[in-house]
N, C-alpha and C positions, 0 to 999 in steps of 0.2 A: 662833244659830250659834256654835260654839266658835271663838275666835280664837287661833291659835297659829302662829307662823312655822314654815314647813316648812324642811327641811334642804336641799331642792333636789336635790343630788346626794349619793350615798352613796359611801363609800370603795370603790375597785375591789378585785377579788380577783385575786391572781396565780393562775397555772394550778395550782400545787400546792395552794393553799388551796381552789380550786374542786373539784379532784379529791377532796380529803379530804371536802368537804361532800357531794359526789355519793355517795361510798361510804357515808358515815354515813347519809344519807337512805334509800338503798337498803336498808341493813341494818336500819333501823328499821321497814321495812314487813314485816309478818308475811305470808308467802306461801310456798307450796310450789313445787316445780319446774314443776308443771303449771298454775300460776295464769295465767289469761288475762283475767278481768274487771278486774284491777287494783283500784283504790280503790273501784270500784263494789260490791265485796264489803261495804262499810260500809252499803249501803242494804238493811238487813234489813227483813222485814215489820213487825216491831215498831216500828222507827223510822219507817217510812212511815205506819203507823197513828197514831203520835204526831204526825207532821207534819200530818196532816189537821186536828188541833186548831188549827192556825194560821189556818184559814178562819173569819173573823168576819163579813165584810160580803158575801161572795159576789161581789166585784168581781174581774174578770180584767184583767190588763195585760200587753202584750207587752214583751219585753226585746230584741227584734230591731230592727235598722235596716232601712229599705226597701232592697231590692236595687237597686243602681245600674245603669243601662243607658247612661249617657253617660260618655265618657272624662274622667277627672279626674287631678290630680297624684298621688293615692294609688291610683288605679284605672285605669291606662292601658288595660287590656284588660277592660272591663266585661262584664256579662252580655249576651249577644246574645238579645234577645227578638224573635221574628218571628211575625207572623200567617200562618198557612197557609190560613186561610179566615176571612172572605170574600176573594175575589180583589181585587187592587189597584184594579180598576176601580170597586169600591164597589157593583157591581150587586147587587140583592137580588131574585133570581128568586122567583116564587111557590112555595109549598109549604114543606116542612120542610127546614131547613138548620142547620148547627152552626157557631158561631164556634170556631176552632181556633188554637192557637199552640204554639210550641216555645221552649225555653230551652237555651242552652249557656253554661256559666260555669266559671271557675276556682274551685274550692272554697276553696283556701288563699290568698286575696288579702289586701289591706290595707285593705279597706273594708266588705265584706259580712260579715254575721254568720254564723259557722260554728262547727262543733265538730270538734276534732282527735281522731282515733282513736289508739290506742296504737301503731299501726304507722307513724305519721306521722314519728317522729323516729328516725333511724338514727345511732348514735354508736358509734364504735370497732367498726364492722361488726356491731353487734347492735341488736335492738329491745328493748323492755321485757322484763325477766326473762330476759335472755340468749338470747332467740329469735334465730336467725341472720337477718341482713339479707336473705338470699336468700329469705325467706318473702314478700318483696314482689317480684313479678315484673311483666313487661310486661302481663300480663293482670289484675293487681290483687294484693291481699294475700291470702295463703292462711291467715294467722293474724293475730290482733289487729286485724281490720278494724272498721269502725264497726258491723258487724253484732252486735258484743258488746252494743250498746245498743239492739237491735231492739225490746225490750219497754219501752223508755222509761227515762229517768232521772227518778225522781220522789222528792221528799223535801222537807225544810225548807230553804228558801233564806234566806240572810242577806246583806244588802247593807251593806258598809262604805264610807262616803263620805269619801275622803281629802281632797278639796277642802274639804268642810265642816269637817273637823278643822283644816285649815290656815287657814281663813278666806279662801279664794280661790275664784273661779268654776271654775278648772281648774288642773291641774298643767301646767307648761310642758314642751314637748318636751325630753327628756333627764332630767327629774326621775325619781327612783326612790323607791319606797315601801319602808320598812323594816319589819321584824318589830315593832319598838317602836311604829310608827305604827298597825299593824293592831290591836295591843292597846289603844293609846290611843283609836282610833276606837270599839272595843267599849265602853270606859268612857264615852266622851262620848255614845254613842248608847244606852247602857243595854241592850245586847244582848250575848249571848255565843255564839261559834261553838262548836258541839259536834260530837261524833263522828257521822259520816255526813251532815253538813250540806253543802249546795251553796253554796260561798262565792263571792260576787260582789264584786269590788273596783272601785269607781269612781275613775277618775283625771280625769274630765271631758273625755276625748278627743272624744267626740261633740259635746258642747256647744261646745268650741273650734272644731271643724270646722264646725258649723252657723253660728257667729257670725263666724268669720274666714275660712272657706273651706278647701278641701282643701290639703294640703301633702305633700311627699315624706316620708311617715312611715317609709319603709324606712331613711331616713338619720337621722331624729331623732323620738323619741316618748317619752312617759312610760310607766312600767311598774313592775314590782316589782324590787327588788334581790334577787339570788339568795339572800342570807341570809334573806329573808322566808319562804322555803319551810320553814324550821325551824318557824315558827308553824303552817303547814298540817300538817306531820308530827305535831306535838304534839297538834293537835286532831283528827287523823285525818279530815279532810274527804274527801268522796266525789268532788268535782269542783270546778274553779276556772274562773270566768268573769270577763271584764273588758270595759270599753268600749274599751280598747286591745287589744293582743294579749298582755298580761301581761309581755312582755319590753320593757324600755326600750332605746332606741337613742340614741347608740352603746352597745355592750355594755360592761359593767364587767369582763368577763373577756377578756383578750387571747387571740385565736385561737378563741373560742367565740362565735358570733354571736347565739345564742339560748339563753343559759344557763338561763333559767327553763323553757323548753320541755324542755331536756335533763333538768333536775332533776325537773320535774313529770311529764312523760310517761315518759321513759326510766327514771328512777330510782325514782319513786314510783308510777307507774301511774295518774296522774290524767288523765282526759279534760279538755282545755282548751277553753273557749269563747271565741272571739276576736271583737273588734269588735262587741260588743253595744251597746245604748243603754239608759240608765236614766233618761232625762229624763221619760218618761211615768210611771215608777214613783215618782220622788222626791216629787211633791206629795202622793201618798197616804201615803207613809211619814211625811212631815212632819205632815200633818193628823192621822193616827191615832196618831202618836208611837210607831210600831212599825217595826222594820227587819228583821223576819223574816216569812216568808210560805210558803205551800204553793207548790211549784214543779213544773212539768211540762216536761220537755225530750224532744222526740220527733224524733230524727234520721230521715231517709228510709231506707227499706229498700234499702240499697246493699251487698250481701253482701261485695264485695271492695274496698270503697273506703277511702281513708285519712282520710275525714272526710265531712261533709255540711253543706249549708245548714241552718240551724236557726232556730226561732222559739220560744224559751223563753217560757212563760206563768207569770206570778206570779198566784196566787189569794189575795186578801186577806180 
């Protein structure tokens, strides 16, 4: 493991600097006025075929956390899982019967693994690429919904492990990952993030939660510093995932609670995957000495939804 002291917190951005960064990142994205896939445009057939070469062992590993059904500090309104059959009496009459259940959940919570659609972030009355915010109605999103990913998000995944870089088990709540650390993690892990890659950044959130218990992550959590999005723009990644929600708390930008979401989704057209877990994947990456893999992300078919529960699969 590389041992290097982390910076802990990065300098805050004032509102003017943030707006300048937002405009710059939006301008760097090559798109036309009718663009709706966003950064998914980087997932070309040629890149998908090349990504298939990452499969060496045939081993599959989930990147999702189990869906919580009990209230916790970070998940006060958990998924409601109810059995609709068999009856509560537990009686098992003769003949053919089916076990049935139903789920009701908040997609954009602070514990369950999910993917954000490009309609998820409304900023200055617009969605990604200037689409009016009125495209999201009480009946759902008429544009930029998660249906844009209905055929799956498939490509080369790359995991950058920031706690490994810093020589710690996890980043503490409030810590922020800089662009320099993303580049340093590449060098330490001998991997390079390329165009069209699915970038996953580990901050150790899930391991900390597993070992110390849930906490109020809405108030304090590790994530990326907004300036780190420059790295993603330069590499032209197709999607971003984290075991946190990519945004650190408290925010480093006064008046903007989720600056990475604003930059990633609204400015750059990146689908974000929040609250994943990489603890199942890490041992295989360490054992194989590889931090890249074939990756399949399949959101549910929810035509008007702002996101979806998700279970990304790494294929090694």
